[in-house]
All heavy atoms as TSV, in Angstrom:
chain	resi	resn	atom	element	x	y	z
A	1	MET	N	N	108.003	183.895	182.177
A	1	MET	CA	C	107.230	183.101	183.094
A	1	MET	C	C	105.947	182.563	182.467
A	1	MET	O	O	105.380	181.636	182.977
A	1	MET	CB	C	106.882	183.925	184.334
A	1	MET	CG	C	108.039	184.138	185.245
A	1	MET	SD	S	108.393	182.595	186.048
A	1	MET	CE	C	109.624	183.109	187.163
A	2	ALA	N	N	105.483	183.117	181.403
A	2	ALA	CA	C	104.234	182.664	180.788
A	2	ALA	C	C	104.336	181.233	180.299
A	2	ALA	O	O	103.335	180.542	180.202
A	2	ALA	CB	C	103.854	183.583	179.641
A	3	THR	N	N	105.546	180.747	180.010
A	3	THR	CA	C	105.685	179.384	179.526
A	3	THR	C	C	105.482	178.357	180.628
A	3	THR	O	O	105.281	177.192	180.344
A	3	THR	CB	C	107.075	179.172	178.896
A	3	THR	OG1	O	108.069	179.472	179.865
A	3	THR	CG2	C	107.250	180.034	177.669
A	4	LEU	N	N	105.503	178.749	181.870
A	4	LEU	CA	C	105.312	177.802	182.964
A	4	LEU	C	C	103.847	177.479	183.218
A	4	LEU	O	O	103.544	176.437	183.778
A	4	LEU	CB	C	105.951	178.336	184.257
A	4	LEU	CG	C	107.463	178.449	184.257
A	4	LEU	CD1	C	107.946	179.000	185.586
A	4	LEU	CD2	C	108.106	177.103	183.989
A	5	GLU	N	N	102.928	178.311	182.829
A	5	GLU	CA	C	101.516	178.067	183.081
A	5	GLU	C	C	101.007	176.773	182.462
A	5	GLU	O	O	100.426	175.960	183.161
A	5	GLU	CB	C	100.673	179.236	182.600
A	5	GLU	CG	C	100.509	180.295	183.654
A	5	GLU	CD	C	99.560	181.374	183.202
A	5	GLU	OE1	O	98.638	181.077	182.425
A	5	GLU	OE2	O	99.776	182.509	183.623
A	6	PRO	N	N	101.237	176.509	181.170
A	6	PRO	CA	C	100.772	175.235	180.625
A	6	PRO	C	C	101.432	174.042	181.310
A	6	PRO	O	O	100.804	173.023	181.505
A	6	PRO	CB	C	101.165	175.310	179.151
A	6	PRO	CG	C	101.292	176.751	178.863
A	6	PRO	CD	C	101.761	177.380	180.141
A	7	PHE	N	N	102.689	174.195	181.695
A	7	PHE	CA	C	103.374	173.099	182.363
A	7	PHE	C	C	102.708	172.775	183.692
A	7	PHE	O	O	102.478	171.634	184.024
A	7	PHE	CB	C	104.853	173.442	182.577
A	7	PHE	CG	C	105.606	172.368	183.302
A	7	PHE	CD1	C	105.967	171.210	182.648
A	7	PHE	CD2	C	105.918	172.498	184.634
A	7	PHE	CE1	C	106.649	170.206	183.317
A	7	PHE	CE2	C	106.591	171.508	185.307
A	7	PHE	CZ	C	106.953	170.361	184.644
A	8	GLU	N	N	102.367	173.801	184.467
A	8	GLU	CA	C	101.700	173.583	185.747
A	8	GLU	C	C	100.339	172.932	185.537
A	8	GLU	O	O	99.955	172.039	186.267
A	8	GLU	CB	C	101.563	174.901	186.501
A	8	GLU	CG	C	102.879	175.435	187.016
A	8	GLU	CD	C	102.756	176.803	187.636
A	8	GLU	OE1	O	101.647	177.309	187.787
A	8	GLU	OE2	O	103.805	177.363	187.958
A	9	SER	N	N	99.618	173.382	184.553
A	9	SER	CA	C	98.313	172.807	184.247
A	9	SER	C	C	98.467	171.344	183.840
A	9	SER	O	O	97.709	170.485	184.271
A	9	SER	CB	C	97.653	173.602	183.129
A	9	SER	OG	O	96.508	172.946	182.677
A	10	ASN	N	N	99.445	171.063	182.998
A	10	ASN	CA	C	99.724	169.701	182.579
A	10	ASN	C	C	100.147	168.855	183.764
A	10	ASN	O	O	99.756	167.704	183.877
A	10	ASN	CB	C	100.817	169.700	181.507
A	10	ASN	CG	C	100.412	168.946	180.282
A	10	ASN	OD1	O	99.295	168.477	180.167
A	10	ASN	ND2	N	101.332	168.828	179.356
A	11	SER	N	N	100.949	169.436	184.634
A	11	SER	CA	C	101.392	168.731	185.823
A	11	SER	C	C	100.202	168.377	186.707
A	11	SER	O	O	100.119	167.268	187.222
A	11	SER	CB	C	102.399	169.594	186.589
A	11	SER	OG	O	102.784	168.980	187.778
A	12	ASN	N	N	99.294	169.323	186.873
A	12	ASN	CA	C	98.104	169.052	187.677
A	12	ASN	C	C	97.262	167.944	187.067
A	12	ASN	O	O	96.753	167.082	187.783
A	12	ASN	CB	C	97.262	170.314	187.838
A	12	ASN	CG	C	97.920	171.319	188.751
A	12	ASN	OD1	O	98.792	170.977	189.541
A	12	ASN	ND2	N	97.509	172.564	188.626
A	13	SER	N	N	97.090	167.955	185.747
A	13	SER	CA	C	96.290	166.907	185.117
A	13	SER	C	C	96.977	165.553	185.247
A	13	SER	O	O	96.308	164.533	185.375
A	13	SER	CB	C	95.979	167.238	183.657
A	13	SER	OG	O	97.101	167.092	182.825
A	14	TYR	N	N	98.319	165.530	185.243
A	14	TYR	CA	C	99.039	164.268	185.445
A	14	TYR	C	C	98.768	163.722	186.836
A	14	TYR	O	O	98.421	162.546	186.993
A	14	TYR	CB	C	100.547	164.455	185.239
A	14	TYR	CG	C	101.318	163.216	185.608
A	14	TYR	CD1	C	101.387	162.136	184.735
A	14	TYR	CD2	C	101.947	163.099	186.842
A	14	TYR	CE1	C	102.065	160.979	185.073
A	14	TYR	CE2	C	102.637	161.946	187.192
A	14	TYR	CZ	C	102.683	160.891	186.305
A	14	TYR	OH	O	103.349	159.741	186.651
A	15	PHE	N	N	98.907	164.558	187.853
A	15	PHE	CA	C	98.714	164.079	189.218
A	15	PHE	C	C	97.254	163.719	189.490
A	15	PHE	O	O	96.975	162.786	190.250
A	15	PHE	CB	C	99.248	165.089	190.232
A	15	PHE	CG	C	100.752	165.127	190.249
A	15	PHE	CD1	C	101.424	166.264	189.845
A	15	PHE	CD2	C	101.490	164.025	190.637
A	15	PHE	CE1	C	102.814	166.299	189.842
A	15	PHE	CE2	C	102.874	164.044	190.629
A	15	PHE	CZ	C	103.541	165.177	190.237
A	16	ASP	N	N	96.317	164.414	188.861
A	16	ASP	CA	C	94.904	164.046	188.976
A	16	ASP	C	C	94.652	162.679	188.339
A	16	ASP	O	O	93.962	161.831	188.908
A	16	ASP	CB	C	94.012	165.091	188.315
A	16	ASP	CG	C	93.947	166.393	189.087
A	16	ASP	OD1	O	94.332	166.405	190.283
A	16	ASP	OD2	O	93.518	167.404	188.493
A	17	ALA	N	N	95.216	162.461	187.152
A	17	ALA	CA	C	95.052	161.182	186.465
A	17	ALA	C	C	95.731	160.061	187.243
A	17	ALA	O	O	95.193	158.950	187.348
A	17	ALA	CB	C	95.621	161.261	185.046
A	18	LEU	N	N	96.895	160.337	187.816
A	18	LEU	CA	C	97.599	159.333	188.616
A	18	LEU	C	C	96.783	158.953	189.846
A	18	LEU	O	O	96.652	157.765	190.172
A	18	LEU	CB	C	98.980	159.858	189.025
A	18	LEU	CG	C	99.833	158.927	189.869
A	18	LEU	CD1	C	100.114	157.619	189.134
A	18	LEU	CD2	C	101.130	159.621	190.253
A	19	ALA	N	N	96.217	159.926	190.531
A	19	ALA	CA	C	95.390	159.650	191.712
A	19	ALA	C	C	94.171	158.810	191.326
A	19	ALA	O	O	93.807	157.865	192.036
A	19	ALA	CB	C	94.958	160.954	192.366
A	20	THR	N	N	93.561	159.127	190.199
A	20	THR	CA	C	92.410	158.353	189.722
A	20	THR	C	C	92.819	156.923	189.411
A	20	THR	O	O	92.136	155.975	189.797
A	20	THR	CB	C	91.801	159.017	188.471
A	20	THR	OG1	O	91.360	160.328	188.821
A	20	THR	CG2	C	90.632	158.223	187.926
A	21	ALA	N	N	93.942	156.748	188.721
A	21	ALA	CA	C	94.422	155.406	188.370
A	21	ALA	C	C	94.742	154.600	189.625
A	21	ALA	O	O	94.394	153.414	189.716
A	21	ALA	CB	C	95.646	155.505	187.473
A	22	GLU	N	N	95.381	155.208	190.602
A	22	GLU	CA	C	95.714	154.500	191.839
A	22	GLU	C	C	94.458	154.113	192.608
A	22	GLU	O	O	94.368	153.011	193.153
A	22	GLU	CB	C	96.632	155.353	192.705
A	22	GLU	CG	C	98.027	155.468	192.136
A	22	GLU	CD	C	98.929	156.401	192.909
A	22	GLU	OE1	O	98.413	157.265	193.676
A	22	GLU	OE2	O	100.155	156.284	192.754
A	23	ARG	N	N	93.488	154.985	192.639
A	23	ARG	CA	C	92.235	154.702	193.344
A	23	ARG	C	C	91.479	153.567	192.652
A	23	ARG	O	O	90.979	152.654	193.304
A	23	ARG	CB	C	91.398	155.986	193.384
A	23	ARG	CG	C	90.237	155.968	194.326
A	23	ARG	CD	C	89.585	157.332	194.509
A	23	ARG	NE	N	89.325	158.059	193.270
A	23	ARG	CZ	C	89.999	159.138	192.857
A	23	ARG	NH1	N	90.990	159.628	193.585
A	23	ARG	NH2	N	89.699	159.733	191.722
A	24	ARG	N	N	91.407	153.606	191.331
A	24	ARG	CA	C	90.715	152.550	190.581
A	24	ARG	C	C	91.424	151.201	190.714
A	24	ARG	O	O	90.778	150.163	190.774
A	24	ARG	CB	C	90.650	152.915	189.102
A	24	ARG	CG	C	89.686	153.984	188.753
A	24	ARG	CD	C	89.727	154.193	187.243
A	24	ARG	NE	N	88.923	155.312	186.818
A	24	ARG	CZ	C	88.975	155.804	185.601
A	24	ARG	NH1	N	89.804	155.286	184.700
A	24	ARG	NH2	N	88.209	156.821	185.278
A	25	ALA	N	N	92.743	151.230	190.706
A	25	ALA	CA	C	93.526	149.991	190.719
A	25	ALA	C	C	93.280	149.171	191.980
A	25	ALA	O	O	93.370	147.938	191.943
A	25	ALA	CB	C	95.013	150.301	190.579
A	26	LEU	N	N	92.975	149.831	193.075
A	26	LEU	CA	C	92.725	149.114	194.326
A	26	LEU	C	C	91.556	148.144	194.209
A	26	LEU	O	O	91.505	147.136	194.906
A	26	LEU	CB	C	92.438	150.109	195.456
A	26	LEU	CG	C	93.589	150.996	195.882
A	26	LEU	CD1	C	93.097	152.045	196.878
A	26	LEU	CD2	C	94.708	150.163	196.487
A	27	HIS	N	N	90.612	148.440	193.334
A	27	HIS	CA	C	89.383	147.655	193.232
A	27	HIS	C	C	89.194	147.057	191.844
A	27	HIS	O	O	88.066	146.856	191.407
A	27	HIS	CB	C	88.182	148.549	193.573
A	27	HIS	CG	C	88.344	149.263	194.866
A	27	HIS	ND1	N	88.238	148.626	196.080
A	27	HIS	CD2	C	88.661	150.543	195.147
A	27	HIS	CE1	C	88.452	149.491	197.054
A	27	HIS	NE2	N	88.725	150.667	196.510
A	28	SER	N	N	90.299	146.786	191.158
A	28	SER	CA	C	90.205	146.307	189.778
A	28	SER	C	C	91.182	145.159	189.537
A	28	SER	O	O	92.249	145.094	190.133
A	28	SER	CB	C	90.533	147.450	188.807
A	28	SER	OG	O	90.479	146.988	187.475
A	29	PHE	N	N	90.773	144.251	188.670
A	29	PHE	CA	C	91.668	143.191	188.208
A	29	PHE	C	C	92.583	143.708	187.098
A	29	PHE	O	O	93.578	143.088	186.774
A	29	PHE	CB	C	90.858	142.005	187.653
A	29	PHE	CG	C	90.033	141.313	188.686
A	29	PHE	CD1	C	88.671	141.504	188.736
A	29	PHE	CD2	C	90.619	140.476	189.617
A	29	PHE	CE1	C	87.899	140.861	189.687
A	29	PHE	CE2	C	89.865	139.831	190.576
A	29	PHE	CZ	C	88.492	140.026	190.615
A	30	PHE	N	N	92.232	144.836	186.494
A	30	PHE	CA	C	92.924	145.352	185.329
A	30	PHE	C	C	93.896	146.465	185.692
A	30	PHE	O	O	93.688	147.197	186.654
A	30	PHE	CB	C	91.914	145.892	184.306
A	30	PHE	CG	C	90.955	144.866	183.829
A	30	PHE	CD1	C	89.663	144.832	184.324
A	30	PHE	CD2	C	91.343	143.917	182.900
A	30	PHE	CE1	C	88.765	143.873	183.889
A	30	PHE	CE2	C	90.466	142.959	182.461
A	30	PHE	CZ	C	89.165	142.927	182.956
A	31	ASP	N	N	94.930	146.595	184.868
A	31	ASP	CA	C	95.881	147.696	185.034
A	31	ASP	C	C	95.200	149.011	184.684
A	31	ASP	O	O	94.302	149.066	183.842
A	31	ASP	CB	C	97.096	147.505	184.124
A	31	ASP	CG	C	97.964	146.350	184.556
A	31	ASP	OD1	O	97.822	145.884	185.702
A	31	ASP	OD2	O	98.801	145.922	183.744
A	32	GLN	N	N	95.665	150.064	185.346
A	32	GLN	CA	C	95.172	151.415	185.094
A	32	GLN	C	C	96.332	152.206	184.510
A	32	GLN	O	O	97.432	152.186	185.051
A	32	GLN	CB	C	94.690	152.059	186.394
A	32	GLN	CG	C	93.687	151.233	187.154
A	32	GLN	CD	C	92.389	151.034	186.401
A	32	GLN	OE1	O	91.848	151.975	185.838
A	32	GLN	NE2	N	91.894	149.813	186.374
A	33	HIS	N	N	96.102	152.879	183.410
A	33	HIS	CA	C	97.161	153.599	182.724
A	33	HIS	C	C	96.927	155.109	182.792
A	33	HIS	O	O	95.788	155.563	182.717
A	33	HIS	CB	C	97.227	153.196	181.253
A	33	HIS	CG	C	97.408	151.732	181.045
A	33	HIS	ND1	N	98.585	151.085	181.337
A	33	HIS	CD2	C	96.554	150.784	180.594
A	33	HIS	CE1	C	98.453	149.804	181.050
A	33	HIS	NE2	N	97.231	149.596	180.608
A	34	VAL	N	N	98.013	155.851	182.919
A	34	VAL	CA	C	97.978	157.293	182.760
A	34	VAL	C	C	98.446	157.558	181.336
A	34	VAL	O	O	99.551	157.162	180.949
A	34	VAL	CB	C	98.885	158.014	183.783
A	34	VAL	CG1	C	98.907	159.504	183.522
A	34	VAL	CG2	C	98.418	157.715	185.203
A	35	VAL	N	N	97.583	158.202	180.566
A	35	VAL	CA	C	97.822	158.403	179.138
A	35	VAL	C	C	97.953	159.898	178.859
A	35	VAL	O	O	97.181	160.706	179.369
A	35	VAL	CB	C	96.649	157.821	178.308
A	35	VAL	CG1	C	96.857	158.052	176.819
A	35	VAL	CG2	C	96.475	156.340	178.611
A	36	GLU	N	N	98.942	160.247	178.041
A	36	GLU	CA	C	99.153	161.641	177.656
A	36	GLU	C	C	98.308	161.962	176.421
A	36	GLU	O	O	98.256	161.173	175.482
A	36	GLU	CB	C	100.623	161.875	177.348
A	36	GLU	CG	C	100.966	163.313	177.069
A	36	GLU	CD	C	102.465	163.525	176.892
A	36	GLU	OE1	O	103.182	162.552	176.626
A	36	GLU	OE2	O	102.887	164.679	177.019
A	37	ASP	N	N	97.657	163.116	176.463
A	37	ASP	CA	C	96.813	163.553	175.355
A	37	ASP	C	C	97.106	165.024	175.052
A	37	ASP	O	O	97.264	165.820	175.978
A	37	ASP	CB	C	95.339	163.380	175.720
A	37	ASP	CG	C	94.420	163.745	174.583
A	37	ASP	OD1	O	94.343	162.978	173.610
A	37	ASP	OD2	O	93.791	164.810	174.679
A	38	ASP	N	N	97.180	165.362	173.774
A	38	ASP	CA	C	97.487	166.744	173.381
A	38	ASP	C	C	96.426	167.731	173.855
A	38	ASP	O	O	96.737	168.846	174.252
A	38	ASP	CB	C	97.640	166.855	171.868
A	38	ASP	CG	C	98.889	166.146	171.370
A	38	ASP	OD1	O	99.830	165.975	172.171
A	38	ASP	OD2	O	98.918	165.756	170.195
A	39	ASP	N	N	95.171	167.331	173.829
A	39	ASP	CA	C	94.083	168.242	174.196
A	39	ASP	C	C	93.750	168.194	175.682
A	39	ASP	O	O	93.490	169.227	176.297
A	39	ASP	CB	C	92.825	167.919	173.391
A	39	ASP	CG	C	93.034	168.110	171.904
A	39	ASP	OD1	O	93.781	169.037	171.526
A	39	ASP	OD2	O	92.465	167.331	171.124
A	40	LEU	N	N	93.736	167.002	176.264
A	40	LEU	CA	C	93.301	166.840	177.653
A	40	LEU	C	C	94.432	166.930	178.666
A	40	LEU	O	O	94.174	167.010	179.859
A	40	LEU	CB	C	92.595	165.493	177.823
A	40	LEU	CG	C	91.368	165.253	176.962
A	40	LEU	CD1	C	90.881	163.822	177.123
A	40	LEU	CD2	C	90.276	166.238	177.327
A	41	GLY	N	N	95.652	166.846	178.229
A	41	GLY	CA	C	96.789	166.752	179.149
A	41	GLY	C	C	97.040	165.286	179.454
A	41	GLY	O	O	97.608	164.574	178.643
A	42	TYR	N	N	96.557	164.823	180.590
A	42	TYR	CA	C	96.680	163.413	180.969
A	42	TYR	C	C	95.325	162.923	181.448
A	42	TYR	O	O	94.540	163.678	182.007
A	42	TYR	CB	C	97.697	163.245	182.096
A	42	TYR	CG	C	99.100	163.599	181.689
A	42	TYR	CD1	C	99.580	164.891	181.846
A	42	TYR	CD2	C	99.948	162.650	181.142
A	42	TYR	CE1	C	100.862	165.234	181.477
A	42	TYR	CE2	C	101.236	162.970	180.764
A	42	TYR	CZ	C	101.685	164.266	180.937
A	42	TYR	OH	O	102.959	164.593	180.558
A	43	PHE	N	N	95.063	161.614	181.243
A	43	PHE	CA	C	93.835	161.026	181.767
A	43	PHE	C	C	94.107	159.575	182.152
A	43	PHE	O	O	95.063	158.956	181.690
A	43	PHE	CB	C	92.687	161.137	180.754
A	43	PHE	CG	C	92.899	160.376	179.475
A	43	PHE	CD1	C	92.458	159.078	179.341
A	43	PHE	CD2	C	93.545	160.968	178.404
A	43	PHE	CE1	C	92.653	158.376	178.162
A	43	PHE	CE2	C	93.745	160.287	177.215
A	43	PHE	CZ	C	93.303	158.980	177.102
A	44	ALA	N	N	93.254	159.054	183.028
A	44	ALA	CA	C	93.378	157.662	183.475
A	44	ALA	C	C	92.533	156.783	182.564
A	44	ALA	O	O	91.426	157.145	182.174
A	44	ALA	CB	C	92.915	157.537	184.920
A	45	LEU	N	N	93.080	155.607	182.243
A	45	LEU	CA	C	92.408	154.682	181.344
A	45	LEU	C	C	92.426	153.298	181.971
A	45	LEU	O	O	93.485	152.815	182.382
A	45	LEU	CB	C	93.140	154.661	179.991
A	45	LEU	CG	C	92.575	153.723	178.969
A	45	LEU	CD1	C	91.631	154.506	178.065
A	45	LEU	CD2	C	93.672	153.114	178.152
A	46	ASP	N	N	91.275	152.664	182.045
A	46	ASP	CA	C	91.149	151.313	182.592
A	46	ASP	C	C	91.387	150.314	181.468
A	46	ASP	O	O	90.674	150.327	180.469
A	46	ASP	CB	C	89.757	151.131	183.177
A	46	ASP	CG	C	89.581	149.819	183.921
A	46	ASP	OD1	O	90.182	148.805	183.514
A	46	ASP	OD2	O	88.845	149.814	184.909
A	47	GLU	N	N	92.391	149.445	181.625
A	47	GLU	CA	C	92.704	148.473	180.578
A	47	GLU	C	C	91.544	147.509	180.337
A	47	GLU	O	O	91.411	146.945	179.274
A	47	GLU	CB	C	93.958	147.689	180.964
A	47	GLU	CG	C	94.516	146.846	179.853
A	47	GLU	CD	C	95.834	146.226	180.241
A	47	GLU	OE1	O	95.806	145.156	180.868
A	47	GLU	OE2	O	96.869	146.820	179.940
A	48	GLY	N	N	90.690	147.336	181.329
A	48	GLY	CA	C	89.541	146.444	181.190
A	48	GLY	C	C	88.511	146.941	180.198
A	48	GLY	O	O	87.635	146.201	179.779
A	49	ASP	N	N	88.594	148.209	179.799
A	49	ASP	CA	C	87.668	148.746	178.808
A	49	ASP	C	C	88.020	148.281	177.401
A	49	ASP	O	O	87.241	148.473	176.476
A	49	ASP	CB	C	87.671	150.282	178.842
A	49	ASP	CG	C	87.060	150.819	180.130
A	49	ASP	OD1	O	86.328	150.069	180.798
A	49	ASP	OD2	O	87.330	151.976	180.462
A	50	TYR	N	N	89.194	147.690	177.226
A	50	TYR	CA	C	89.676	147.249	175.914
A	50	TYR	C	C	90.176	145.815	176.039
A	50	TYR	O	O	90.758	145.434	177.040
A	50	TYR	CB	C	90.850	148.131	175.443
A	50	TYR	CG	C	90.471	149.587	175.315
A	50	TYR	CD1	C	90.636	150.463	176.372
A	50	TYR	CD2	C	89.936	150.061	174.128
A	50	TYR	CE1	C	90.280	151.796	176.259
A	50	TYR	CE2	C	89.573	151.389	173.997
A	50	TYR	CZ	C	89.748	152.251	175.059
A	50	TYR	OH	O	89.391	153.556	174.948
A	51	ASN	N	N	89.950	144.994	175.001
A	51	ASN	CA	C	90.501	143.637	175.007
A	51	ASN	C	C	92.023	143.701	174.974
A	51	ASN	O	O	92.689	143.103	175.785
A	51	ASN	CB	C	89.975	142.829	173.826
A	51	ASN	CG	C	88.515	142.480	174.006
A	51	ASN	OD1	O	88.036	142.388	175.130
A	51	ASN	ND2	N	87.804	142.298	172.911
A	52	ALA	N	N	92.552	144.402	174.028
A	52	ALA	CA	C	93.983	144.700	173.956
A	52	ALA	C	C	94.078	146.195	173.729
A	52	ALA	O	O	93.333	146.763	172.931
A	52	ALA	CB	C	94.632	143.947	172.807
A	53	LEU	N	N	94.964	146.833	174.445
A	53	LEU	CA	C	95.099	148.281	174.332
A	53	LEU	C	C	95.506	148.626	172.897
A	53	LEU	O	O	96.515	148.131	172.397
A	53	LEU	CB	C	96.154	148.767	175.321
A	53	LEU	CG	C	96.073	150.196	175.791
A	53	LEU	CD1	C	94.729	150.470	176.453
A	53	LEU	CD2	C	97.174	150.494	176.770
A	54	PRO	N	N	94.731	149.444	172.201
A	54	PRO	CA	C	95.079	149.811	170.820
A	54	PRO	C	C	96.446	150.511	170.765
A	54	PRO	O	O	96.836	151.207	171.697
A	54	PRO	CB	C	93.969	150.783	170.411
A	54	PRO	CG	C	92.861	150.545	171.371
A	54	PRO	CD	C	93.489	150.074	172.637
A	55	ALA	N	N	97.135	150.318	169.683
A	55	ALA	CA	C	98.499	150.849	169.533
A	55	ALA	C	C	98.546	152.368	169.703
A	55	ALA	O	O	99.483	152.887	170.304
A	55	ALA	CB	C	99.069	150.458	168.177
A	56	HIS	N	N	97.533	153.079	169.208
A	56	HIS	CA	C	97.556	154.536	169.323
A	56	HIS	C	C	97.446	154.992	170.776
A	56	HIS	O	O	97.924	156.065	171.127
A	56	HIS	CB	C	96.469	155.178	168.458
A	56	HIS	CG	C	95.083	155.022	168.985
A	56	HIS	ND1	N	94.355	153.872	168.813
A	56	HIS	CD2	C	94.305	155.866	169.697
A	56	HIS	CE1	C	93.172	154.017	169.395
A	56	HIS	NE2	N	93.114	155.221	169.942
A	57	LEU	N	N	96.847	154.187	171.652
A	57	LEU	CA	C	96.801	154.506	173.076
A	57	LEU	C	C	98.039	153.988	173.796
A	57	LEU	O	O	98.583	154.657	174.670
A	57	LEU	CB	C	95.546	153.926	173.719
A	57	LEU	CG	C	94.231	154.587	173.348
A	57	LEU	CD1	C	93.064	153.837	173.970
A	57	LEU	CD2	C	94.222	156.028	173.796
A	58	ALA	N	N	98.487	152.801	173.439
A	58	ALA	CA	C	99.652	152.205	174.088
A	58	ALA	C	C	100.898	153.073	173.929
A	58	ALA	O	O	101.721	153.141	174.843
A	58	ALA	CB	C	99.909	150.806	173.529
A	59	ARG	N	N	101.030	153.740	172.815
A	59	ARG	CA	C	102.193	154.613	172.583
A	59	ARG	C	C	102.198	155.816	173.517
A	59	ARG	O	O	103.239	156.408	173.765
A	59	ARG	CB	C	102.198	155.124	171.135
A	59	ARG	CG	C	102.664	154.135	170.124
A	59	ARG	CD	C	102.885	154.805	168.774
A	59	ARG	NE	N	101.691	155.460	168.261
A	59	ARG	CZ	C	100.813	154.879	167.438
A	59	ARG	NH1	N	101.006	153.646	167.051
A	59	ARG	NH2	N	99.758	155.543	167.014
A	60	ARG	N	N	101.030	156.205	174.014
A	60	ARG	CA	C	100.937	157.411	174.834
A	60	ARG	C	C	100.882	157.130	176.337
A	60	ARG	O	O	100.742	158.056	177.126
A	60	ARG	CB	C	99.711	158.210	174.405
A	60	ARG	CG	C	99.809	158.638	172.953
A	60	ARG	CD	C	98.687	159.504	172.511
A	60	ARG	NE	N	97.419	159.164	173.149
A	60	ARG	CZ	C	96.245	159.475	172.659
A	60	ARG	NH1	N	96.155	160.126	171.540
A	60	ARG	NH2	N	95.140	159.161	173.290
A	61	VAL	N	N	100.993	155.860	176.743
A	61	VAL	CA	C	100.987	155.516	178.175
A	61	VAL	C	C	102.287	156.005	178.802
A	61	VAL	O	O	103.374	155.707	178.318
A	61	VAL	CB	C	100.834	153.993	178.383
A	61	VAL	CG1	C	101.057	153.614	179.831
A	61	VAL	CG2	C	99.466	153.530	177.913
A	62	VAL	N	N	102.165	156.779	179.882
A	62	VAL	CA	C	103.349	157.302	180.566
A	62	VAL	C	C	103.548	156.656	181.937
A	62	VAL	O	O	104.636	156.733	182.505
A	62	VAL	CB	C	103.307	158.842	180.712
A	62	VAL	CG1	C	103.366	159.503	179.348
A	62	VAL	CG2	C	102.091	159.291	181.485
A	63	HIS	N	N	102.515	156.022	182.459
A	63	HIS	CA	C	102.628	155.344	183.755
A	63	HIS	C	C	101.524	154.300	183.858
A	63	HIS	O	O	100.416	154.520	183.359
A	63	HIS	CB	C	102.499	156.350	184.903
A	63	HIS	CG	C	102.757	155.761	186.249
A	63	HIS	ND1	N	104.020	155.460	186.687
A	63	HIS	CD2	C	101.915	155.400	187.245
A	63	HIS	CE1	C	103.947	154.945	187.903
A	63	HIS	NE2	N	102.676	154.897	188.261
A	64	THR	N	N	101.830	153.177	184.506
A	64	THR	CA	C	100.850	152.116	184.708
A	64	THR	C	C	100.796	151.753	186.183
A	64	THR	O	O	101.835	151.582	186.823
A	64	THR	CB	C	101.219	150.860	183.881
A	64	THR	OG1	O	101.185	151.213	182.493
A	64	THR	CG2	C	100.264	149.717	184.134
A	65	VAL	N	N	99.585	151.643	186.700
A	65	VAL	CA	C	99.362	151.163	188.058
A	65	VAL	C	C	98.693	149.799	187.916
A	65	VAL	O	O	97.645	149.674	187.283
A	65	VAL	CB	C	98.446	152.114	188.852
A	65	VAL	CG1	C	98.247	151.600	190.276
A	65	VAL	CG2	C	99.014	153.519	188.865
A	66	HIS	N	N	99.312	148.769	188.461
A	66	HIS	CA	C	98.792	147.417	188.307
A	66	HIS	C	C	97.554	147.213	189.167
A	66	HIS	O	O	97.475	147.696	190.300
A	66	HIS	CB	C	99.863	146.389	188.659
A	66	HIS	CG	C	101.046	146.470	187.742
A	66	HIS	ND1	N	100.988	146.107	186.424
A	66	HIS	CD2	C	102.307	146.908	187.960
A	66	HIS	CE1	C	102.175	146.315	185.867
A	66	HIS	NE2	N	102.981	146.802	186.771
A	67	GLY	N	N	96.593	146.477	188.620
A	67	GLY	CA	C	95.363	146.191	189.339
A	67	GLY	C	C	95.655	145.480	190.645
A	67	GLY	O	O	96.521	144.618	190.728
A	68	GLY	N	N	94.934	145.842	191.684
A	68	GLY	CA	C	95.193	145.321	193.023
A	68	GLY	C	C	94.416	144.076	193.386
A	68	GLY	O	O	94.687	143.453	194.413
A	69	MET	N	N	93.448	143.682	192.580
A	69	MET	CA	C	92.649	142.496	192.882
A	69	MET	C	C	93.286	141.277	192.224
A	69	MET	O	O	93.806	141.369	191.124
A	69	MET	CB	C	91.228	142.679	192.374
A	69	MET	CG	C	90.543	143.922	192.831
A	69	MET	SD	S	89.437	143.804	194.216
A	69	MET	CE	C	88.550	142.348	194.004
A	70	LEU	N	N	93.218	140.149	192.895
A	70	LEU	CA	C	93.734	138.897	192.357
A	70	LEU	C	C	92.573	138.007	191.946
A	70	LEU	O	O	91.570	137.946	192.632
A	70	LEU	CB	C	94.599	138.171	193.385
A	70	LEU	CG	C	95.877	138.911	193.799
A	70	LEU	CD1	C	96.588	138.118	194.889
A	70	LEU	CD2	C	96.789	139.119	192.627
A	71	ASP	N	N	92.753	137.310	190.863
A	71	ASP	CA	C	91.713	136.412	190.350
A	71	ASP	C	C	92.082	134.962	190.629
A	71	ASP	O	O	91.735	134.077	189.880
A	71	ASP	CB	C	91.546	136.654	188.850
A	71	ASP	CG	C	90.234	136.099	188.325
A	71	ASP	OD1	O	89.328	135.873	189.138
A	71	ASP	OD2	O	90.129	135.907	187.113
A	72	GLU	N	N	92.801	134.691	191.714
A	72	GLU	CA	C	93.293	133.350	191.997
A	72	GLU	C	C	92.439	132.583	192.994
A	72	GLU	O	O	92.716	131.438	193.291
A	72	GLU	CB	C	94.724	133.439	192.514
A	72	GLU	CG	C	95.681	134.015	191.489
A	72	GLU	CD	C	97.090	134.163	192.037
A	72	GLU	OE1	O	97.324	133.788	193.201
A	72	GLU	OE2	O	97.947	134.655	191.293
A	73	PHE	N	N	91.407	133.202	193.528
A	73	PHE	CA	C	90.629	132.538	194.578
A	73	PHE	C	C	89.276	132.120	194.087
A	73	PHE	O	O	88.644	132.681	193.319
A	73	PHE	CB	C	90.481	133.448	195.797
A	73	PHE	CG	C	91.816	133.844	196.362
A	73	PHE	CD1	C	92.329	135.119	196.126
A	73	PHE	CD2	C	92.554	132.971	197.115
A	73	PHE	CE1	C	93.536	135.492	196.646
A	73	PHE	CE2	C	93.778	133.342	197.636
A	73	PHE	CZ	C	94.264	134.591	197.411
């Protein structure tokens, strides 16, 4: 059973990062990504912080929430 503890912790960090990405996406023109990290587990990343997502980050994206704001008006 000891092998399940890191998985649960990782699972919690995924759902925390997903909730953050979904919350941010509602008020952003940019996509929000959930990124996997060896040390942190998962974290939310705002695509607007980068002109183009660097390859080392793009490879680790596990989920994307599209920005909810439109720039058409």
